[in-house]
C-alpha positions in Angstrom: -4.3 49.9 -20.5 -7.1 47.3 -20.8 -5.3 45.6 -23.7 -2.1 45.3 -21.7 -4.0 43.7 -18.8 -5.6 41.2 -21.2 -2.2 40.3 -22.7 -0.6 39.8 -19.4 -3.4 37.6 -18.2 -3.4 35.4 -21.3 0.4 35.1 -21.5 0.5 33.4 -18.1 0.1 29.7 -18.6 -1.3 27.5 -15.9 -0.3 23.8 -15.9 -2.5 21.3 -14.1 -1.1 17.8 -13.8 -3.3 15.2 -12.4 -2.3 12.4 -10.1 0.9 14.1 -8.7 0.1 13.0 -5.2 -0.3 9.3 -5.9 2.4 6.7 -5.4 4.2 5.6 -8.6 4.3 1.8 -9.3 7.6 2.0 -11.1 9.2 3.2 -7.8 7.8 0.2 -5.9 9.8 -2.9 -5.0 6.9 -5.0 -6.0 6.9 -3.7 -9.6 8.2 -5.9 -12.4 9.1 -4.2 -15.6 7.9 -5.7 -18.9 11.1 -6.7 -20.6 9.5 -7.5 -23.9 8.5 -3.9 -24.7 10.2 -0.6 -24.4 11.8 -0.3 -20.9 10.4 3.2 -20.6 6.9 1.9 -21.2 5.5 0.8 -17.9 1.9 0.2 -19.1 2.4 -3.6 -19.2 4.4 -3.9 -15.9 3.4 -6.5 -13.4 3.0 -6.5 -9.6 4.7 -9.1 -7.5 2.0 -8.8 -4.8 -0.8 -10.1 -6.9 -1.2 -13.0 -9.3 -2.1 -16.6 -9.7 0.1 -19.8 -9.5 -0.5 -22.5 -12.1 -1.2 -25.7 -10.0 0.4 -27.9 -12.6 3.6 -26.0 -13.5 4.0 -23.9 -10.4 4.6 -20.8 -12.5 3.2 -17.6 -11.2 1.4 -15.2 -13.5 1.5 -11.8 -11.9 -1.3 -9.3 -12.3 -0.9 -6.2 -14.4 0.2 -3.3 -12.2 -2.3 -0.8 -13.6 -5.2 -3.2 -13.0 -4.1 -3.7 -9.4 -4.2 0.1 -9.0 -7.7 0.3 -10.3 -8.9 -2.5 -8.0 -9.5 -1.4 -4.4 -9.4 -5.0 -3.2 -5.7 -5.1 -4.3 -3.4 -2.1 -4.1 -6.0 0.4 -5.2 -5.6 4.0 -6.3 -3.9 4.9 -3.0 -1.2 2.2 -3.4 -1.9 0.3 -0.1 1.1 -2.1 -0.6 3.5 0.4 -2.0 7.0 0.0 -0.7 9.5 2.4 -2.2 12.9 1.4 -3.7 14.3 4.7 -2.6 14.4 3.6 1.0 16.6 0.7 0.1 19.0 3.0 -1.9 19.3 5.3 1.2 20.1 2.3 3.4 22.8 1.2 0.9 24.2 4.8 0.8 24.3 5.1 4.6 25.9 1.6 4.8 28.6 2.5 2.2 29.3 5.9 3.9 29.8 4.2 7.3 32.2 1.6 5.9 34.4 4.3 4.3 35.4 5.7 7.7 
């Protein structure tokens, strides 16, 4: 009996995934994917909200998205400036559904 209880307890696996309640940069309208690397690799993605403009050329160098999330003066771990893409997709779906009638 005791061996059976031990087996049942150890056969159950618990999975603990961290950060499941945080907003995902890749789902934000301000996220810029890094085109030079693998499209599934978002490590080097940029954020449109933060960066610096070159005063000579006018080109904007956006900050790395992961650095913006670690900096509480920018987006921070809570994603202060997060704006989801899904809202825009829902609006397009509603608009398209209304125009079909």
